[in-house]
N, C-alpha and C positions, 0 to 999 in steps of 0.2 A: 235389221228389218224383221217384221212380224211374219210368222208362218200363218197364212189365212186359212189353212185347213182346220185349225182348232179355234174355238171361240175365245173371246176375252172373258175371263172369269171375274165376276163382280162379287166381292165378299161383303154380304150384308144387304138386307132388303128393307132398310129404313129409308128416310128421306134422301140420304146421300146415294145409296145403292140404286134407288129408283131414278134419281136424276141421272146417274151414270148410264142406266139402261136406256133412258130416253135419248141421251146423246149418242150412244152406240147405234141405236136403231136409226136415228137421223143420218148417221154416217154410213149406214149399210154395212156395219161390221157385226158379224155373228157374236152372240154373247150368251152367257149363262149366269144367272144370279143365284148364289148359294145363301140361303137364309136359315138361321139357326132354329127359329121357332117351328113348331110342328105343323101349324095349320094356316097361318096368315102372316103377312108382312106388317110392318109398323115400327120395326127397330125397337128403340127404347121407349117409345111413346106409351105403349100400354102399361108400362111398369112405373111411370112417373106418378107422383102423388095426385090424389083425386081432384084437388082444387086447382091444379096448374092451369094457368091462363096465359096465352101468348101476349107479349108486349107489343106485337105488331098487328095491325088490323088484317082482316081476312084478305083484302085486296093486295096486301104485300106479303102474304104468307102462302103463296102457291108455288108449285113446281111447274116447269116449262110445259106448256100445251094444255093446261087444265086449270081454270080459275077455281078458287075456293068458293063453294056454293053459299048462297044466302047473302045477307047484307054485307057488303064489302067493308063497311066501317066498324063492324063489331069485332071484338077480340075473342077468337075461338078458344074453347076449352079443350082439355086433353082429349076427351072422347071424340070430339069433332075432328081433331087432327088425325086420330087413328082411323076414323071412318073415311076421311079424305084419302089417306095414304092407301088404304085397302082398295078403294074404288080405283085409284090411280094404277095400282098394280095389276088390275084385271086386264089391262091392255097388253100385258106381257105374259099372258097365259101360255104355259108350256115352256117359258124361258126362265121361270123361277122354280127352284126346287127347295122344298121345305125339309126341316129336320136335318139340315146339313151344316152342322157347326164345324167350321174349319179348324183343324188342329195343327196342320203343318203345310208350308209352301216350300217346295224345293225346285231346283233347276231340273228340268226333264232331260233325259239322255239325248233326245233328238232336237233339243232346243225348246224354248218356251218354259212352261212351268208344270209341275205335278202338284196337285192340290189334294190333300188327304183330309177327309172329314171323320167325325166321331163314330159314325156307323161303319167305318172301314172302306167307304167309297173312295175311288180315285178319279180325279178329273184332270185332263190335260188342257192347258190353256196357252194360247199364243201370247197372252199378256194377262196381267192381274191388276185389278183396281181394288184396293183395300178401302172399303167404305162402311165399315161396321162401327166406327165412332169410338166413344169413350165410356159409355155407361157401364160396361163390364169391368172397368178398372177404376173404381173410386179412390180418390186420394185421401188418405188419413194421416194428417200431419202428426209429428211427434210433439204433442203439447205437454207442458209441465204437469206431471202427476197423472196423466191419462191412464198409464198402466196400473196405477194404484186404485183408481176409482172403481168401486164395487157396484155402482148403479148401472143403468142401461146406457149403452153407447150405440148410437145408430148413425149410419151415414144417410145423407139425404136420399140416396137411391133406395133405402129401405123404408122410408117414411111414406105412408099412404094417406092417413087422415088423422084428425085430432081425437077420434072417438075413444081410443084406449088411454088417453092422457088426462082424464078428468081428475082435477084436484092436485095434479103434480106440480113440482117445481122443475122447470125445464130451461136449459141453456142451449141456444142455437148459436153455433160458431160459424161466422162468415159475414161478409159484407156486400154480397151481391143480390141479384134479383131473386134467386131461389131461396136464399136465407131469409129475406124479408117476407116473401110470400108464405113460407112455412111458419115463421114466427107469428105473423098476423093470423094465419089459419088456426094455430094452436091457442091463441089468446082467449078464444071463447070458452076454452075448457081448462086451461092451465095458467099458472103464473109464469111468464116467459121473459127471459132476457136475451136480447141479441147482442153478441159480443164479437168484436173484430179488432185487428191490430191497429188500424188507423181509423180516421173519421169516415163516415159514410159519404159517398159521392152521389149526388142527385142529378137527374135529368128530367125536365118536364116532359110529360107524354104528349101534350098538345101545346103548340106554339102558334099564336095568332089564329086560333080556331082550326088549325090543321094538325094531324098527327105528326109526330117527330119523323116517322119514316117517309112521309110525303116530302118533307124538307130534305132528308138524306138522299132520297132518290132524285129529286129535282136539282139539287146542287151537285150530284155526282159523287158525293162523299161515300155513299153506301157501297159503290163498286170501285172506289179508288184504291190504289195501293195502300197497304197497311200504314197507319200512322197519321193520316190527315185529320182524324177525329180524336182517336184515343191516344196516339203517340205510344209511349211505353206504359201507360196506365191501364188499370183494369176497367172493365165495363161498368158504367155507372148504373145506379138503380133508376129504372124508368118508372115514373110515378105520376098518376093523375091527381094526387093529393091524398089519397086514402092511406098510404103507408106512413107518410109523415104525420098525418092526423092520428094514426094508431099509436105511433111512438109518443106523440104529445099527450095521449090519454094515460100513459104510464104503464100500459100492458099491451104489447111488449114494451120494455124499455131498452135503451142501448147503452152499453158500457164498453170501455176499453177491455181488451182481452185480459182475462183473469191472470193473477200471479201464478196460481197453480190449482190443480184439483187435489183433493184428498180422498180417503177411502169412502167417505159418505157425503162429500160436499165440495165447496169451492172456497178459495181465499182470494179476495179482490186486492187490488194494489193499495187500498187505504187500510188494509188489515182486517176488514170485515170478513166474517166467515158465515156461511149458511149451508144448510142441507140441500142437496140436489138429488132429484130422482132420475133424470134423464139428460144426457148430452147428445145433441144432434149435430153432426158435422156436415155443414153445407159448404164444403171446402173444395168442391170441384172434382175433376177427373183427369186421368192421364190416358194417352192412346192405348187401346186394348188390342195390341197386335203381336202378342207373344208367338203367334204362328209363323212369324217371319224370323224368329230366332235362328241364327246360323246362316242366314243369307247375306249378311253384311248390310242389310237395309236399315238397321237400328243402331243407335248409340248405346252406351252402357246403361242409360236410364230408360231405354225402350222408346226413345223419340226418333221418328224417321229422319233419315238424311234425305232432304227433298228441297226442291225449289219450285214454288208455285204449283205444288202437287205432283211433280214428276220426280221420281227417285234419282238422286245424283250418284248412287252407288250400284244399283241393280237395273240393268236395261230391261225395259218392258214392264216395269212396276210403276204404278201411279196411285194416287190417293184422292179421295173426295171426302170432304167433311172435316178436315183438320181445322182447328181454331187458327184464324188469321192466316190461312193458307195462301190467299191472294188478296183478301180485303177484310175489313172488320166484320162483314156479314158471312164469311166463308162457312161457318159451322151452323148457320141458320137455314131454315126451310126456304127462305127467300134468296139465299146466297148460293146454295149448292148447285143450282142449275148452271149458273155462269161458270163455276169452277169445273163442273163435269164436262161442259162443252170444250173448255180449254184443254183439259188433259186428254180427252178423246182425240182432239185435233193433233196433239203431240204424238199420240200413239199411232194415229192414222198415217203420219209422215213416215213411219217406219214399216209400213206394210209392204208386201211384195206380191 
């Protein structure tokens, strides 16, 4: 059971942490959100590339208790999401502390958890909800020849805009939504190839005049247990036609993943070689929860042992914002609210 004298510590003030805060307040459980940034919440959103646009309309892109402002059918851009999250956070004034990057979580001597942050602060929590996501741990696969390549190698988390790529030859590695968005964004300034291990998978953004997310919500697929839509496959590219049209134009083009990189370029599987200036890895992320090392919460690869967001190895520890935590929407702004309510309910059962 939880010791109610101490708050529940929420790690991260992005969409997942704010959803957890909302659920904790609704359950009348004291909480404290620890946010790494110095002045405002927003999680990874302020650090995404400038042109990022949501694939879900505003009406399906809100956290519990606050609709996304403006036309509900539009697709919000990055800065709109940041503004929305910061406005949402103001309701938790006094329960969010900034400049608190968590470095370690340990069992406290009197039960619960001791949480240490980078400035030396110590916080005692009755429970912990890890909600800081993935952005701080970009996945960089071991691609053939990548270590030999002398050009610029960036992960998608480091990409901001196409301005500094004028006239370059650029390869974007990846087959998902971020990869195609970045490739299309770059094409106005550079010669771009999108390359992936397998064929691109497409999903129409609108079906019979309605956005895909209307159908996912109406059919219950969006909140269903994992697998009813995606199964074991990756997320398809959600397209209103513009990205396939961009590929049909020839810039960007799409090719099977290269055979290898060399010091100054790339070799394709047909033997063709060409010089390359920049490689951008739109290859995803892994959980950024190194602060749980030594607790028994993580496997050897840093992946949490959990079921539906509740730790299966550490009592009082939960998660919000993990990919496919409870449904296909779990890591999205529209899905974190449901998962937060669920894990708070599980923690609440252990109160005393």
